[in-house]
Residue, then its C-alpha position, 0 to 999 in steps of 0.5 A: m443516861t449517865s451525867n457524864k454524857r450531858r454537856n449543856h455547855f458544849w453545844i454553842p450554836d452560831e445562830e441567834v437565840i431568842r426566848v419565847d415570850r409566854k403571854p396569853e394567846a392572842r385573838t386575831k381576826p380571820r384572814n380574808i382569803y379564798f379557802g379553795k385556792h388556799g387549800q389547794k396550795l396547802s394540799s400541794s405542799l403536803q404532797s411535795i413534803k411526802q415526795a421529798i421524804d420518800n426521795a430521801s428515805e435511804d438517808d432517813s434514820l427515822a424511817d422505822s419510827g413512823l414519824m414525818i418531820f416537816k415545817v409549818e409557816l404561819p402568816e407574818g404577824e402570827k405566832i406559833k405560841d398563839r396557835k396551840a389549838l391549831f396544832a392540838s386539833t391536827g396532830m401536829e406536834v411542835k418540836v422546834v420553834k425556829n422563829e415566831n411564825k415558823a416551826v419544825i413539827a412532827t406527825t405520825i404517818k396516820q396523822f399526816k394522812s388525816l391532815k392531808k384529807r382534812i386539807e382536801d375537805y377544807s379546799k372543797s368546803g371551807a371545813g376547818k377554816s378556823h384552823f387552816n386559815y392561819i397556816e401560810d404553808f408547809k415545807p420539807y425540812i430537808g437540805s442545807e438549811k440545817n447547816s450552821s452559818s459557819l458550815q455554810k461558809i465552808t461548803c459554799s466556798d471555792r475550796v471545800p476541804e475533803s473532810l469536815d469535823i461536825q456535830l449532828m444535833l438530833m431533832p429535839n423533843l423525841n422520846e428515848e426509844i426513837y433516839s436510840l433507834a436514830i442514833k444506832r442508824l446514824i452511827e451505822k451510816i457514818g461508818d458506811k459513808n467513810g466517816i469516823i465517830q469522834e466520841e460517844p453520843y452525848y446529850l444536852s440538858d434537855n436530853t437532845p443527843l449530839i454526835r460528833a464525827i469527821i465525815p467526807s465533805n461530799s457525804l454531807f448531803h446524807y445528813e442534811n436529808d436525814l429527818a432525825i437531824y435538826r442541826i449540823e454545826e462545824t465543831e469549834f475548838f477553843s483555846v485555854d484563854t477563851k472566855p467560858p461559854i454562856l449557858l442557855d438554859i432554855v433554847l426555844i427559838h432558833k433563827s438561821n440562814g440556809c445556804f442552798q447549793 
């Protein structure tokens, strides 16, 4: 990747950014919950995730990658950074930490099936309780929650413009082969949906790709439902008098508010 495609200063999210506190993992007491009912809830959530991904398959630029992208939520007071053993043992790979107890994760299709089987066993016998006890829920990562707050204001207003100038931030921490496949499919989709690419894809300092495009506003859902996309921002334009943006060398946790239409 050439250096002129890297723009660690260009992406300015309108959401609060927090640095992860790198303290040793905390030891907490097991939750006092009934594994049968809890396991059934988690199993049902995984089934809902699969259904949501299947329903959005035509928009999924990761369809050929073999990856499943979804969210995990821990109970209030628990922290993603304190549950490394949970993720390592279940094949869940954290891609983005959205706040202390919520993260966007990825598994392979095989790992997802294995996770679902283990959750079913947990609901029957409590097997794996030391790990699954600390999962509050699983949820799809699809829809308008990917939109920045400024974009939500536009799309939720009484008069939505016919077109939107947006930046599509791909899911962080994927490998280059997957990024190459996803970018190719995204570029094709933008053209197929009457959008216009504004410039070549560029990259943040952590190698996360972004694509700027002008799209019909009524096609936005095709990008909201794409597993390859983590975040959708309205393109901001700055005057020459605008102060230089603050560079954030580590962006590990995002707080965002979704507007569901």
